[in-house]
Backbone as JSON Lines, residues from 0, in Angstrom:
{"i":0,"aa":"X","n":[3.0,1.1,-54.49],"ca":[2.35,1.92,-55.81],"c":[1.14,2.17,-54.9]}
{"i":1,"aa":"X","n":[0.73,1.63,-53.49],"ca":[-0.47,2.4,-53.14],"c":[0.21,3.36,-51.87]}
{"i":2,"aa":"X","n":[1.2,3.58,-52.01],"ca":[2.01,4.67,-51.31],"c":[2.06,5.84,-51.88]}
{"i":3,"aa":"X","n":[2.06,5.81,-53.54],"ca":[2.51,6.83,-54.1],"c":[1.06,7.5,-54.63]}
{"i":4,"aa":"X","n":[-0.01,6.33,-54.84],"ca":[-1.14,6.44,-54.6],"c":[-1.71,7.47,-53.56]}
{"i":5,"aa":"X","n":[-1.56,7.14,-52.68],"ca":[-1.94,8.45,-51.08],"c":[-1.13,8.98,-51.02]}
{"i":6,"aa":"X","n":[0.23,9.89,-51.51],"ca":[1.04,10.98,-51.84],"c":[-0.31,11.75,-52.48]}
{"i":7,"aa":"X","n":[-0.38,11.18,-54.18],"ca":[-1.01,12.0,-54.8],"c":[-2.12,12.47,-54.6]}
{"i":8,"aa":"X","n":[-3.37,12.06,-54.1],"ca":[-4.1,12.06,-53.17],"c":[-4.22,12.8,-51.95]}
{"i":9,"aa":"X","n":[-2.98,12.97,-51.23],"ca":[-2.62,13.84,-50.33],"c":[-2.87,15.19,-50.73]}
{"i":10,"aa":"X","n":[-1.61,15.59,-52.27],"ca":[-1.63,16.83,-53.01],"c":[-2.76,17.27,-53.24]}
{"i":11,"aa":"X","n":[-3.63,16.37,-53.81],"ca":[-4.63,16.72,-54.7],"c":[-5.54,17.5,-53.63]}
{"i":12,"aa":"X","n":[-5.77,17.26,-52.1],"ca":[-6.59,17.79,-51.29],"c":[-5.61,19.07,-50.66]}
{"i":13,"aa":"X","n":[-4.87,19.01,-50.67],"ca":[-4.27,20.3,-50.37],"c":[-4.26,21.09,-51.37]}
{"i":14,"aa":"X","n":[-4.3,21.1,-52.94],"ca":[-4.38,21.65,-53.7],"c":[-5.53,22.43,-53.69]}
{"i":15,"aa":"X","n":[-6.69,21.57,-53.12],"ca":[-7.74,21.61,-53.34],"c":[-8.63,22.87,-52.21]}
{"i":16,"aa":"X","n":[-7.96,22.47,-51.1],"ca":[-8.23,23.42,-49.69],"c":[-7.2,24.86,-50.2]}
{"i":17,"aa":"X","n":[-6.38,24.82,-50.66],"ca":[-6.01,26.13,-50.71],"c":[-6.36,26.93,-51.65]}
{"i":18,"aa":"X","n":[-7.15,25.98,-52.85],"ca":[-7.67,27.41,-53.51],"c":[-8.97,27.89,-52.94]}
{"i":19,"aa":"X","n":[-9.6,26.58,-52.25],"ca":[-11.2,27.53,-51.49],"c":[-10.7,28.21,-50.35]}
{"i":20,"aa":"X","n":[-9.3,28.0,-49.69],"ca":[-9.34,29.09,-49.03],"c":[-9.15,30.6,-49.59]}
{"i":21,"aa":"X","n":[-9.09,30.75,-50.63],"ca":[-8.65,31.84,-51.4],"c":[-10.13,33.08,-51.05]}
{"i":22,"aa":"X","n":[-10.0,33.96,-50.93],"ca":[-10.82,34.85,-50.75],"c":[-10.78,36.42,-51.57]}
{"i":23,"aa":"X","n":[-12.04,36.9,-52.41],"ca":[-11.72,37.83,-53.0],"c":[-11.38,39.12,-52.5]}
{"i":24,"aa":"X","n":[-10.66,39.91,-52.95],"ca":[-10.01,41.36,-52.53],"c":[-10.55,42.68,-53.35]}
{"i":25,"aa":"X","n":[-11.16,43.63,-53.07],"ca":[-11.25,44.63,-54.07],"c":[-9.83,45.68,-53.47]}
{"i":26,"aa":"X","n":[-9.13,46.02,-54.2],"ca":[-8.2,46.8,-54.55],"c":[-8.87,48.34,-54.85]}
{"i":27,"aa":"X","n":[-8.88,49.52,-53.61],"ca":[-9.77,50.63,-54.33],"c":[-8.08,51.38,-54.57]}
{"i":28,"aa":"X","n":[-8.13,52.31,-55.58],"ca":[-6.97,53.17,-56.35],"c":[-7.54,54.88,-56.01]}
{"i":29,"aa":"X","n":[-6.72,55.54,-55.04],"ca":[-7.2,56.73,-54.9],"c":[-6.44,57.82,-55.5]}
{"i":30,"aa":"X","n":[-7.36,58.3,-56.54],"ca":[-6.11,58.96,-57.66],"c":[-5.96,60.24,-57.28]}
{"i":31,"aa":"X","n":[-5.49,61.56,-57.46],"ca":[-5.56,62.74,-56.86],"c":[-6.66,63.49,-57.98]}
{"i":32,"aa":"X","n":[-6.2,63.03,-59.13],"ca":[-7.56,64.13,-60.06],"c":[-8.61,63.75,-59.86]}
{"i":33,"aa":"X","n":[-8.95,62.73,-58.92],"ca":[-10.58,62.06,-58.45],"c":[-10.98,61.97,-56.72]}
{"i":34,"aa":"X","n":[-10.01,63.14,-56.26],"ca":[-10.2,62.68,-54.87],"c":[-9.93,64.16,-54.27]}
{"i":35,"aa":"X","n":[-10.93,64.92,-53.75],"ca":[-11.18,66.43,-52.63],"c":[-10.99,65.9,-51.62]}
{"i":36,"aa":"X","n":[-10.32,66.91,-50.71],"ca":[-10.08,66.59,-49.15],"c":[-10.43,67.95,-48.91]}
{"i":37,"aa":"X","n":[-11.49,68.69,-48.51],"ca":[-11.97,69.87,-48.19],"c":[-12.16,70.17,-46.51]}
{"i":38,"aa":"X","n":[-11.47,71.34,-45.98],"ca":[-11.81,71.32,-44.71],"c":[-12.95,72.7,-44.5]}
{"i":39,"aa":"X","n":[-13.53,72.7,-43.57],"ca":[-14.07,73.77,-42.56],"c":[-13.35,74.24,-41.33]}
{"i":40,"aa":"X","n":[-13.74,74.97,-40.85],"ca":[-12.97,75.6,-39.39],"c":[-13.91,77.09,-39.3]}
{"i":41,"aa":"X","n":[-14.5,77.59,-38.05],"ca":[-15.81,77.83,-37.95],"c":[-15.16,79.26,-36.99]}
{"i":42,"aa":"X","n":[-15.56,80.18,-37.44],"ca":[-15.08,81.45,-36.27],"c":[-15.9,82.02,-35.98]}
{"i":43,"aa":"X","n":[-15.76,83.23,-35.54],"ca":[-16.71,84.15,-34.57],"c":[-17.83,84.67,-35.67]}
{"i":44,"aa":"X","n":[-16.68,85.84,-37.22],"ca":[-17.16,86.1,-37.64],"c":[-17.5,85.35,-39.11]}
{"i":45,"aa":"X","n":[-17.05,84.24,-39.21],"ca":[-17.36,83.93,-40.58],"c":[-16.56,82.54,-40.7]}
{"i":46,"aa":"X","n":[-17.22,81.57,-41.7],"ca":[-16.35,80.23,-41.74],"c":[-15.66,80.13,-42.75]}
{"i":47,"aa":"X","n":[-14.32,79.27,-42.62],"ca":[-13.28,79.39,-43.18],"c":[-12.84,78.2,-43.92]}
{"i":48,"aa":"X","n":[-13.09,78.31,-45.32],"ca":[-13.14,77.1,-46.16],"c":[-11.77,76.72,-46.75]}
{"i":49,"aa":"X","n":[-11.22,75.45,-47.19],"ca":[-9.99,75.36,-47.68],"c":[-9.92,73.82,-48.13]}
{"i":50,"aa":"X","n":[-8.71,73.69,-48.87],"ca":[-8.77,72.13,-49.04],"c":[-7.21,71.84,-49.07]}
{"i":51,"aa":"X","n":[-7.02,70.79,-49.04],"ca":[-5.69,69.67,-49.73],"c":[-5.65,68.67,-51.04]}
{"i":52,"aa":"X","n":[-4.51,68.78,-51.24],"ca":[-4.49,67.71,-52.16],"c":[-3.94,66.19,-52.01]}
{"i":53,"aa":"X","n":[-4.41,65.32,-52.63],"ca":[-4.13,63.7,-52.53],"c":[-2.8,63.82,-52.8]}
{"i":54,"aa":"X","n":[-2.0,62.71,-51.92],"ca":[-0.71,62.57,-52.85],"c":[-0.8,61.01,-53.69]}
{"i":55,"aa":"X","n":[-1.38,60.28,-52.35],"ca":[-1.33,59.17,-53.2],"c":[-2.52,58.25,-52.07]}
{"i":56,"aa":"X","n":[-3.14,56.72,-52.7],"ca":[-3.98,56.69,-51.98],"c":[-4.0,55.12,-52.24]}
{"i":57,"aa":"X","n":[-3.9,54.16,-51.57],"ca":[-4.55,52.39,-52.46],"c":[-5.06,51.82,-51.3]}
{"i":58,"aa":"X","n":[-6.24,51.33,-50.89],"ca":[-6.97,50.3,-50.25],"c":[-7.26,49.0,-50.06]}
{"i":59,"aa":"X","n":[-6.72,48.22,-49.92],"ca":[-7.49,47.1,-49.86],"c":[-8.22,46.16,-49.03]}
{"i":60,"aa":"X","n":[-9.88,45.58,-49.55],"ca":[-11.02,45.24,-48.59],"c":[-10.9,43.78,-49.19]}
{"i":61,"aa":"X","n":[-11.04,43.23,-48.22],"ca":[-11.75,41.8,-48.55],"c":[-13.04,41.8,-48.0]}
{"i":62,"aa":"X","n":[-13.67,41.34,-49.29],"ca":[-15.11,41.06,-49.38],"c":[-15.56,40.02,-48.69]}
{"i":63,"aa":"X","n":[-14.9,39.11,-48.31],"ca":[-15.62,38.19,-47.21],"c":[-15.7,38.04,-46.23]}
{"i":64,"aa":"X","n":[-13.77,38.6,-45.6],"ca":[-13.79,38.54,-43.94],"c":[-14.15,40.34,-43.41]}
{"i":65,"aa":"X","n":[-13.72,41.34,-44.17],"ca":[-13.76,42.63,-43.69],"c":[-12.52,43.48,-43.8]}
{"i":66,"aa":"X","n":[-11.35,42.23,-43.41],"ca":[-10.3,42.78,-43.16],"c":[-10.12,43.89,-44.26]}
{"i":67,"aa":"X","n":[-9.06,45.13,-43.6],"ca":[-8.51,46.04,-44.88],"c":[-7.37,46.8,-44.62]}
{"i":68,"aa":"X","n":[-6.56,47.03,-45.39],"ca":[-5.08,48.05,-45.37],"c":[-4.73,48.59,-46.06]}
{"i":69,"aa":"X","n":[-3.77,49.43,-46.26],"ca":[-3.57,50.98,-47.09],"c":[-3.14,51.99,-46.17]}
{"i":70,"aa":"X","n":[-3.11,52.67,-47.17],"ca":[-2.75,54.17,-46.42],"c":[-3.11,55.33,-47.82]}
{"i":71,"aa":"X","n":[-3.78,55.88,-47.21],"ca":[-3.94,57.25,-47.77],"c":[-3.25,58.55,-47.38]}
{"i":72,"aa":"X","n":[-2.95,59.05,-48.37],"ca":[-1.51,60.45,-47.99],"c":[-2.5,61.44,-48.62]}
{"i":73,"aa":"X","n":[-2.31,62.65,-47.38],"ca":[-2.76,64.2,-48.15],"c":[-0.96,64.81,-48.27]}
{"i":74,"aa":"X","n":[-0.97,65.5,-49.11],"ca":[0.44,66.59,-48.68],"c":[-0.51,68.11,-48.15]}
{"i":75,"aa":"X","n":[0.15,67.88,-46.62],"ca":[-0.36,69.07,-45.73],"c":[0.1,70.33,-46.57]}
{"i":76,"aa":"X","n":[1.68,70.22,-47.34],"ca":[1.7,71.61,-48.03],"c":[1.19,72.08,-48.69]}
{"i":77,"aa":"X","n":[0.15,70.99,-49.14],"ca":[-0.98,71.61,-50.27],"c":[-2.03,72.92,-49.59]}
{"i":78,"aa":"X","n":[-2.56,72.54,-48.02],"ca":[-3.82,73.34,-48.01],"c":[-3.5,74.74,-48.03]}
{"i":79,"aa":"X","n":[-4.62,75.04,-48.41],"ca":[-5.2,76.36,-49.01],"c":[-6.41,77.04,-48.61]}
{"i":80,"aa":"X","n":[-6.64,78.1,-48.24],"ca":[-8.08,78.42,-47.83],"c":[-7.91,80.07,-49.04]}
{"i":81,"aa":"X","n":[-7.69,80.34,-49.59],"ca":[-7.32,81.09,-50.64],"c":[-7.17,82.82,-50.42]}
{"i":82,"aa":"X","n":[-6.72,82.84,-49.14],"ca":[-5.89,84.16,-48.61],"c":[-4.5,83.7,-48.3]}
{"i":83,"aa":"X","n":[-3.55,84.24,-48.69],"ca":[-2.08,84.48,-48.66],"c":[-1.76,84.28,-47.62]}
{"i":84,"aa":"X","n":[-1.74,85.7,-46.89],"ca":[-1.47,85.71,-45.32],"c":[-1.76,84.94,-44.12]}
{"i":85,"aa":"X","n":[-3.09,84.4,-44.1],"ca":[-4.08,83.23,-43.66],"c":[-2.95,81.68,-43.83]}
{"i":86,"aa":"X","n":[-2.57,81.99,-45.37],"ca":[-2.56,80.4,-45.54],"c":[-0.88,80.35,-44.82]}
{"i":87,"aa":"X","n":[-0.17,81.27,-45.08],"ca":[1.36,81.37,-44.96],"c":[1.71,81.21,-43.17]}
{"i":88,"aa":"X","n":[0.11,81.8,-42.2],"ca":[0.47,81.61,-40.97],"c":[0.2,79.68,-40.65]}
{"i":89,"aa":"X","n":[-1.01,79.06,-41.14],"ca":[-1.42,77.78,-41.17],"c":[-0.53,77.03,-41.5]}
{"i":90,"aa":"X","n":[0.42,77.28,-42.02],"ca":[1.54,76.34,-42.34],"c":[2.8,76.51,-42.13]}
{"i":91,"aa":"X","n":[3.45,78.17,-41.57],"ca":[3.98,78.09,-40.41],"c":[3.8,77.73,-39.17]}
{"i":92,"aa":"X","n":[2.8,78.34,-38.43],"ca":[2.52,78.22,-36.79],"c":[1.73,76.81,-36.65]}
{"i":93,"aa":"X","n":[1.36,76.85,-37.57],"ca":[-0.13,75.47,-37.22],"c":[0.14,74.36,-37.78]}
{"i":94,"aa":"X","n":[0.51,73.76,-38.89],"ca":[0.58,72.54,-39.35],"c":[2.22,72.41,-39.32]}
{"i":95,"aa":"X","n":[2.68,73.3,-39.25],"ca":[3.99,73.37,-39.33],"c":[4.65,72.6,-41.1]}
{"i":96,"aa":"X","n":[3.99,72.5,-41.73],"ca":[4.03,71.75,-43.19],"c":[5.39,71.54,-43.61]}
{"i":97,"aa":"X","n":[6.28,72.69,-43.42],"ca":[7.77,71.96,-43.81],"c":[8.68,70.78,-42.93]}
{"i":98,"aa":"X","n":[8.0,70.7,-42.05],"ca":[8.19,69.76,-41.12],"c":[7.84,68.41,-41.19]}
{"i":99,"aa":"X","n":[6.68,68.34,-40.98],"ca":[5.44,67.54,-41.06],"c":[4.92,67.64,-42.92]}
{"i":100,"aa":"X","n":[5.18,67.5,-43.83],"ca":[4.55,67.31,-45.03],"c":[3.37,66.54,-45.5]}
{"i":101,"aa":"X","n":[3.25,65.57,-44.49],"ca":[2.45,64.65,-44.87],"c":[1.18,64.22,-43.37]}
{"i":102,"aa":"X","n":[-0.05,63.99,-44.13],"ca":[-1.22,63.76,-43.5],"c":[-1.74,62.61,-43.75]}
{"i":103,"aa":"X","n":[-1.78,61.22,-42.87],"ca":[-2.04,60.21,-43.54],"c":[-3.33,59.05,-42.6]}
{"i":104,"aa":"X","n":[-4.06,58.48,-43.33],"ca":[-4.76,57.56,-42.74],"c":[-4.75,56.0,-42.87]}
{"i":105,"aa":"X","n":[-4.2,55.4,-42.0],"ca":[-4.01,53.6,-42.54],"c":[-5.11,53.22,-41.71]}
{"i":106,"aa":"X","n":[-5.87,52.68,-42.81],"ca":[-7.23,51.8,-42.14],"c":[-7.01,50.45,-41.79]}
{"i":107,"aa":"X","n":[-7.37,50.33,-40.62],"ca":[-7.02,48.48,-39.86],"c":[-8.48,47.67,-39.62]}
{"i":108,"aa":"X","n":[-9.26,48.45,-39.65],"ca":[-11.12,47.58,-39.0],"c":[-12.15,48.27,-39.83]}
{"i":109,"aa":"X","n":[-13.02,47.48,-40.62],"ca":[-14.2,47.85,-40.82],"c":[-15.26,47.69,-39.82]}
{"i":110,"aa":"X","n":[-16.24,48.23,-39.62],"ca":[-17.34,47.88,-39.0],"c":[-18.7,48.27,-39.57]}
{"i":111,"aa":"X","n":[-18.99,47.06,-40.32],"ca":[-20.08,46.81,-41.15],"c":[-19.82,46.36,-42.76]}
{"i":112,"aa":"X","n":[-20.38,46.35,-43.7],"ca":[-19.88,45.79,-44.77],"c":[-20.03,46.01,-45.83]}
{"i":113,"aa":"X","n":[-18.95,46.11,-46.65],"ca":[-19.63,46.62,-48.28],"c":[-19.79,45.9,-48.96]}
{"i":114,"aa":"X","n":[-20.77,46.52,-49.69],"ca":[-21.35,45.24,-50.53],"c":[-20.48,45.53,-51.78]}
{"i":115,"aa":"X","n":[-21.02,44.5,-52.75],"ca":[-19.95,44.36,-54.15],"c":[-20.72,45.24,-54.91]}
{"i":116,"aa":"X","n":[-22.63,45.54,-54.72],"ca":[-22.66,46.43,-55.52],"c":[-23.48,47.59,-54.71]}
{"i":117,"aa":"X","n":[-23.84,48.51,-55.36],"ca":[-25.04,49.6,-54.52],"c":[-24.32,50.35,-53.11]}
{"i":118,"aa":"X","n":[-25.23,50.95,-52.93],"ca":[-24.53,51.4,-51.26],"c":[-24.23,50.82,-50.05]}
{"i":119,"aa":"X","n":[-22.81,51.39,-49.62],"ca":[-22.86,50.54,-48.51],"c":[-22.39,51.61,-47.23]}
{"i":120,"aa":"X","n":[-22.94,52.04,-46.05],"ca":[-22.65,52.59,-44.86],"c":[-21.63,51.78,-44.18]}
{"i":121,"aa":"X","n":[-20.59,52.48,-44.17],"ca":[-19.35,51.65,-42.38],"c":[-18.71,52.69,-41.76]}
{"i":122,"aa":"X","n":[-18.51,52.04,-41.03],"ca":[-17.3,52.97,-39.96],"c":[-16.01,52.42,-40.39]}
{"i":123,"aa":"X","n":[-15.12,53.07,-40.64],"ca":[-13.77,52.98,-40.8],"c":[-12.96,53.26,-39.51]}
{"i":124,"aa":"X","n":[-12.36,52.16,-38.7],"ca":[-11.17,52.67,-38.12],"c":[-10.12,52.59,-38.42]}
{"i":125,"aa":"X","n":[-8.67,53.19,-38.02],"ca":[-7.7,52.97,-38.43],"c":[-6.69,54.27,-37.84]}
{"i":126,"aa":"X","n":[-5.85,54.4,-38.02],"ca":[-4.56,54.91,-37.65],"c":[-4.67,56.37,-38.31]}
{"i":127,"aa":"X","n":[-4.64,58.12,-37.57],"ca":[-4.61,59.26,-38.51],"c":[-3.0,59.67,-37.79]}
{"i":128,"aa":"X","n":[-2.58,60.24,-39.15],"ca":[-1.27,61.03,-38.68],"c":[-1.47,62.38,-39.44]}
{"i":129,"aa":"X","n":[-0.62,63.28,-38.34],"ca":[-1.15,64.81,-38.53],"c":[-0.08,65.06,-37.29]}
{"i":130,"aa":"X","n":[0.83,65.93,-38.33],"ca":[2.03,67.28,-37.23],"c":[2.74,65.8,-36.67]}
{"i":131,"aa":"X","n":[2.72,64.84,-36.86],"ca":[3.82,64.21,-36.51],"c":[3.19,62.86,-35.54]}
{"i":132,"aa":"X","n":[1.88,63.28,-35.23],"ca":[1.18,62.4,-33.81],"c":[0.5,61.59,-34.6]}
{"i":133,"aa":"X","n":[0.41,60.23,-33.99],"ca":[-0.91,59.09,-34.36],"c":[-1.85,59.33,-33.7]}
{"i":134,"aa":"X","n":[-2.69,59.11,-34.46],"ca":[-4.35,59.32,-33.6],"c":[-5.1,57.97,-33.81]}
{"i":135,"aa":"X","n":[-5.86,57.18,-32.73],"ca":[-7.01,56.63,-33.53],"c":[-7.89,57.13,-33.73]}
{"i":136,"aa":"X","n":[-8.7,56.86,-34.9],"ca":[-9.92,57.68,-35.7],"c":[-10.89,56.48,-36.26]}
{"i":137,"aa":"X","n":[-12.08,56.6,-36.15],"ca":[-13.43,55.7,-36.95],"c":[-14.1,57.1,-37.86]}
{"i":138,"aa":"X","n":[-14.05,56.77,-38.85],"ca":[-14.68,57.51,-39.92],"c":[-15.98,56.69,-40.18]}
{"i":139,"aa":"X","n":[-17.11,57.24,-40.69],"ca":[-17.99,57.14,-41.11],"c":[-17.54,56.96,-42.69]}
{"i":140,"aa":"X","n":[-17.67,56.49,-43.44],"ca":[-17.67,56.25,-44.99],"c":[-19.05,56.01,-45.6]}
{"i":141,"aa":"X","n":[-19.35,56.33,-46.79],"ca":[-20.55,55.89,-47.82],"c":[-19.28,55.43,-49.56]}
{"i":142,"aa":"X","n":[-19.79,54.23,-49.36],"ca":[-19.17,53.54,-50.4],"c":[-20.74,53.09,-51.08]}
{"i":143,"aa":"X","n":[-20.3,53.33,-52.81],"ca":[-21.36,53.16,-53.58],"c":[-20.58,52.55,-54.9]}
{"i":144,"aa":"X","n":[-20.73,51.2,-54.94],"ca":[-20.33,50.33,-55.88],"c":[-20.7,50.48,-57.11]}
{"i":145,"aa":"X","n":[-20.66,51.09,-58.62],"ca":[-21.97,50.55,-59.62],"c":[-21.14,49.47,-60.63]}
{"i":146,"aa":"X","n":[-21.55,49.46,-61.61],"ca":[-20.74,48.48,-62.69],"c":[-19.87,49.23,-63.06]}
{"i":147,"aa":"X","n":[-19.98,50.39,-63.51],"ca":[-18.37,50.97,-64.06],"c":[-17.45,51.85,-63.11]}
{"i":148,"aa":"X","n":[-18.05,51.99,-61.76],"ca":[-17.38,53.18,-61.0],"c":[-17.77,53.18,-59.57]}
{"i":149,"aa":"X","n":[-16.73,53.85,-59.09],"ca":[-17.14,53.44,-57.22],"c":[-17.15,55.68,-56.79]}
{"i":150,"aa":"X","n":[-17.77,55.47,-55.88],"ca":[-17.14,56.5,-55.17],"c":[-17.43,56.21,-53.83]}
{"i":151,"aa":"X","n":[-16.74,57.1,-52.53],"ca":[-17.09,56.75,-51.55],"c":[-16.34,58.21,-50.76]}
{"i":152,"aa":"X","n":[-17.63,58.83,-49.33],"ca":[-17.21,59.97,-49.39],"c":[-16.93,59.75,-47.64]}
{"i":153,"aa":"X","n":[-16.61,60.5,-47.2],"ca":[-16.64,60.66,-45.31],"c":[-16.91,61.68,-45.0]}
{"i":154,"aa":"X","n":[-17.06,61.85,-43.88],"ca":[-17.22,63.42,-42.97],"c":[-16.48,62.93,-41.5]}
{"i":155,"aa":"X","n":[-15.41,64.02,-41.1],"ca":[-15.12,63.88,-39.6],"c":[-14.69,64.88,-39.02]}
{"i":156,"aa":"X","n":[-14.35,64.96,-38.18],"ca":[-13.8,66.21,-37.25],"c":[-12.25,65.33,-36.86]}
{"i":157,"aa":"X","n":[-11.47,66.58,-36.72],"ca":[-10.55,66.29,-36.24],"c":[-10.06,67.76,-35.26]}
{"i":158,"aa":"X","n":[-9.61,66.99,-33.82],"ca":[-9.62,68.35,-32.56],"c":[-8.37,68.6,-32.39]}
{"i":159,"aa":"X","n":[-7.69,69.34,-33.44],"ca":[-6.7,69.81,-33.24],"c":[-5.47,70.21,-32.11]}
{"i":160,"aa":"X","n":[-6.58,70.99,-31.84],"ca":[-6.41,71.94,-30.65],"c":[-5.61,70.45,-29.41]}
{"i":161,"aa":"X","n":[-6.75,69.75,-29.29],"ca":[-6.63,68.99,-28.23],"c":[-5.35,68.04,-28.51]}
{"i":162,"aa":"X","n":[-5.15,67.57,-29.74],"ca":[-3.96,67.13,-30.18],"c":[-2.5,67.83,-29.96]}
{"i":163,"aa":"X","n":[-2.65,68.93,-29.58],"ca":[-1.43,69.6,-29.38],"c":[-0.9,70.51,-30.46]}
{"i":164,"aa":"X","n":[-2.18,70.67,-31.29],"ca":[-1.75,71.4,-32.71],"c":[-2.08,72.87,-32.23]}
{"i":165,"aa":"X","n":[-1.34,74.17,-32.68],"ca":[-1.54,75.0,-32.46],"c":[-3.04,75.9,-32.59]}
{"i":166,"aa":"X","n":[-3.39,76.84,-31.75],"ca":[-4.99,77.14,-32.07],"c":[-4.59,78.14,-32.75]}
{"i":167,"aa":"X","n":[-4.62,78.9,-33.6],"ca":[-4.4,79.77,-34.67],"c":[-5.15,81.45,-34.05]}
{"i":168,"aa":"X","n":[-6.01,81.48,-32.77],"ca":[-6.95,82.45,-32.65],"c":[-6.19,83.44,-31.85]}
{"i":169,"aa":"X","n":[-6.84,84.7,-32.12],"ca":[-6.14,86.26,-32.0],"c":[-6.73,86.48,-30.73]}
{"i":170,"aa":"X","n":[-6.6,87.67,-30.15],"ca":[-7.32,88.56,-29.18],"c":[-8.75,89.02,-29.88]}
{"i":171,"aa":"X","n":[-8.62,89.11,-30.82],"ca":[-9.43,89.88,-31.81],"c":[-10.53,88.6,-32.75]}
{"i":172,"aa":"X","n":[-9.79,87.28,-33.28],"ca":[-10.09,86.84,-33.81],"c":[-10.12,85.21,-33.45]}
{"i":173,"aa":"X","n":[-11.47,84.65,-33.13],"ca":[-11.57,83.8,-32.42],"c":[-11.96,82.48,-32.8]}
{"i":174,"aa":"X","n":[-11.33,81.22,-33.47],"ca":[-11.74,79.97,-34.4],"c":[-11.98,78.78,-33.4]}
{"i":175,"aa":"X","n":[-12.58,77.88,-34.03],"ca":[-12.86,76.65,-33.16],"c":[-11.75,76.13,-32.88]}
{"i":176,"aa":"X","n":[-11.3,75.13,-32.08],"ca":[-10.5,74.1,-31.7],"c":[-10.57,72.95,-31.93]}
{"i":177,"aa":"X","n":[-11.89,72.67,-33.42],"ca":[-11.2,71.52,-34.18],"c":[-11.92,71.77,-35.7]}
{"i":178,"aa":"X","n":[-11.7,70.76,-36.42],"ca":[-11.72,71.17,-38.01],"c":[-12.39,70.27,-38.76]}
{"i":179,"aa":"X","n":[-13.54,70.51,-39.33],"ca":[-14.24,68.93,-40.26],"c":[-13.76,68.55,-41.34]}
{"i":180,"aa":"X","n":[-13.19,67.9,-41.39],"ca":[-12.83,67.16,-43.05],"c":[-13.77,66.22,-43.89]}
{"i":181,"aa":"X","n":[-14.32,67.18,-44.74],"ca":[-14.93,65.86,-45.75],"c":[-14.07,65.36,-47.1]}
{"i":182,"aa":"X","n":[-13.79,64.31,-47.37],"ca":[-13.58,63.53,-48.42],"c":[-14.67,62.89,-49.48]}
{"i":183,"aa":"X","n":[-13.78,62.98,-50.76],"ca":[-14.46,62.32,-51.65],"c":[-13.62,62.03,-52.46]}
{"i":184,"aa":"X","n":[-14.18,60.36,-52.9],"ca":[-13.15,59.94,-54.24],"c":[-14.31,59.39,-54.8]}
{"i":185,"aa":"X","n":[-13.38,59.2,-56.36],"ca":[-14.23,58.16,-56.9],"c":[-12.81,57.51,-58.23]}
{"i":186,"aa":"X","n":[-13.3,56.45,-58.49],"ca":[-12.61,55.74,-59.56],"c":[-13.36,54.53,-60.29]}
{"i":187,"aa":"X","n":[-12.74,53.96,-61.03],"ca":[-12.72,52.55,-62.13],"c":[-13.5,51.51,-60.94]}
{"i":188,"aa":"X","n":[-14.62,50.43,-61.27],"ca":[-15.05,49.69,-60.32],"c":[-13.47,48.88,-60.01]}
{"i":189,"aa":"X","n":[-13.39,48.74,-58.83],"ca":[-12.36,48.5,-57.81],"c":[-11.69,46.7,-58.33]}
{"i":190,"aa":"X","n":[-10.98,46.66,-58.62],"ca":[-9.99,45.65,-59.31],"c":[-9.98,44.23,-58.39]}
{"i":191,"aa":"X","n":[-10.49,43.37,-58.28],"ca":[-11.33,42.14,-57.69],"c":[-9.65,41.16,-57.42]}
{"i":192,"aa":"X","n":[-9.39,40.43,-56.71],"ca":[-8.51,39.95,-56.7],"c":[-8.54,38.76,-55.69]}
{"i":193,"aa":"X","n":[-7.93,37.43,-55.66],"ca":[-7.6,36.56,-54.64],"c":[-7.17,36.3,-53.81]}
{"i":194,"aa":"X","n":[-6.7,36.54,-52.53],"ca":[-6.05,36.63,-51.45],"c":[-6.0,35.35,-50.56]}
{"i":195,"aa":"X","n":[-5.28,34.64,-49.98],"ca":[-5.25,33.32,-48.98],"c":[-5.56,33.85,-47.87]}
{"i":196,"aa":"X","n":[-6.1,33.0,-47.12],"ca":[-6.64,33.17,-45.62],"c":[-5.77,33.15,-44.83]}
């Protein structure tokens, strides 16, 4: 009888510890219809503006531990600047998007803390993949969580020439060896789940 009671007590304690070890996670779904990815490339005459389309994105953030995981994938073949000849050259000679159709970011660490409501400014570290190459990157991100929706904005610079991607400059036209990227996303208030530590 005493042995049975001790086993039951031990089981109850394990279940209690298991429940208390669960921590809340916020799941952010990035939808193509609610996400914009724009780029800016300077040259000696004027600034080139363009955009890409999001393929998919999902990021899970642990509100207690700050752990983060997931992936955001952009369609490299969708890139456009509004000038057909320039876009064909960008895809064929620079991005080689037929061979490398995805540009992605996989976050693995957050410096700072995202609050459950209001504005938070954090640094998101992760792996940025473009043109078949992986590169460590830290992106400053502002997250605003309201009662019924969230928004996130990020701005960063891609030193594409340094990473071995062709610079499209010609003898007449010289462009910058880095390109500025701006991302803006929004969605419904992130779903919160419990996850074991």
